C-alpha positions as CSV (number, residue, x, y, z in Angstrom):
1,M,0.0,0.0,0.0
2,P,1.4,3.4,-0.9
3,S,2.4,5.7,2.0
4,L,0.8,9.1,2.7
5,T,3.6,11.6,2.2
6,V,4.0,15.4,2.1
7,V,2.8,15.2,-1.5
8,E,-0.7,14.5,-0.2
9,V,-0.6,17.9,1.6
10,D,-1.4,19.3,-1.9
11,E,-4.5,17.2,-2.0
12,L,-5.5,18.4,1.4
13,D,-5.0,22.0,0.3
14,Q,-7.1,21.5,-2.8
15,L,-9.8,19.9,-0.6
16,L,-9.7,22.9,1.8
17,S,-10.2,25.2,-1.2
18,L,-13.1,23.2,-2.5
19,L,-14.8,23.1,0.9
20,A,-14.3,26.9,1.3
21,E,-16.1,27.6,-2.0
22,E,-19.6,29.0,-1.9
23,P,-22.2,27.9,-1.3
24,Q,-21.0,26.7,2.1
25,S,-23.2,24.6,4.3
26,E,-22.7,23.7,7.9
27,A,-21.4,20.3,6.7
28,C,-18.8,22.0,4.5
29,R,-17.6,24.1,7.4
30,N,-17.4,21.0,9.7
31,A,-15.5,19.0,7.0
32,H,-13.2,22.0,6.4
33,E,-12.3,22.1,10.1
34,H,-11.5,18.4,10.2
35,V,-9.4,18.5,7.0
36,Q,-7.5,21.4,8.4
37,G,-6.8,19.4,11.5
38,A,-5.7,16.4,9.5
39,R,-3.3,18.6,7.6
40,Q,-1.8,20.0,10.8
41,Y,-1.5,16.5,12.3
42,L,0.1,15.1,9.1
43,L,2.7,17.8,9.1
44,G,3.3,17.3,12.9
45,A,3.8,13.5,12.3
46,M,0.7,12.7,14.4
47,L,-0.6,10.0,12.1
48,G,-3.3,8.6,14.2
49,E,-4.9,12.0,14.8
50,C,-4.6,12.7,11.0
51,Q,-6.4,9.5,10.2
52,L,-9.1,10.3,12.8
53,N,-9.7,13.8,11.3
54,L,-9.9,12.5,7.8
55,E,-12.6,10.0,9.0
56,L,-14.5,12.8,10.8
57,A,-14.3,14.9,7.6
58,R,-15.7,12.0,5.6
59,R,-18.6,11.8,8.0
60,S,-19.3,15.5,7.7
61,A,-18.9,15.4,3.9
62,A,-21.7,12.9,3.7
63,R,-24.1,15.7,4.7
64,I,-23.0,18.3,2.1
65,P,-26.2,19.2,0.3
66,D,-24.6,20.0,-3.1
67,H,-24.3,16.6,-4.8
68,D,-21.4,17.5,-7.1
69,K,-19.3,19.0,-4.3
70,R,-20.1,16.1,-2.0
71,A,-19.0,13.6,-4.6
72,K,-15.7,15.5,-5.2
73,V,-14.9,15.8,-1.5
74,E,-15.8,12.1,-0.8
75,R,-13.6,10.9,-3.7
76,V,-10.5,12.8,-2.4
77,L,-11.2,11.8,1.2
78,G,-11.6,8.2,0.1
79,N,-8.3,8.2,-1.7
80,L,-6.6,9.7,1.3
81,L,-8.2,7.3,3.7
82,N,-7.1,4.3,1.6
83,H,-3.4,5.2,2.1
84,E,-1.4,3.7,4.9
85,L,-0.2,6.6,7.0
86,R,3.6,6.5,7.2
87,L,6.3,9.1,7.1
């Protein structure tokens, strides 16, 4: 299984930008907060916390009312969650 490296920080940044786009729902704001936390934990080498925040973001994303936005967010989060977290 491929490892999650700093390269994935770009994916997290793109995801943060997508979640910040209008229209924003409460679910988008919650997912944004969790992705932001995951990014910080990844950079701080706190891999368990990063994984947890990605999972919480996935749960929040499931409630995003905009179908296209929800699908994009869920796809990226799914890809990130399928990586084995290693530095």
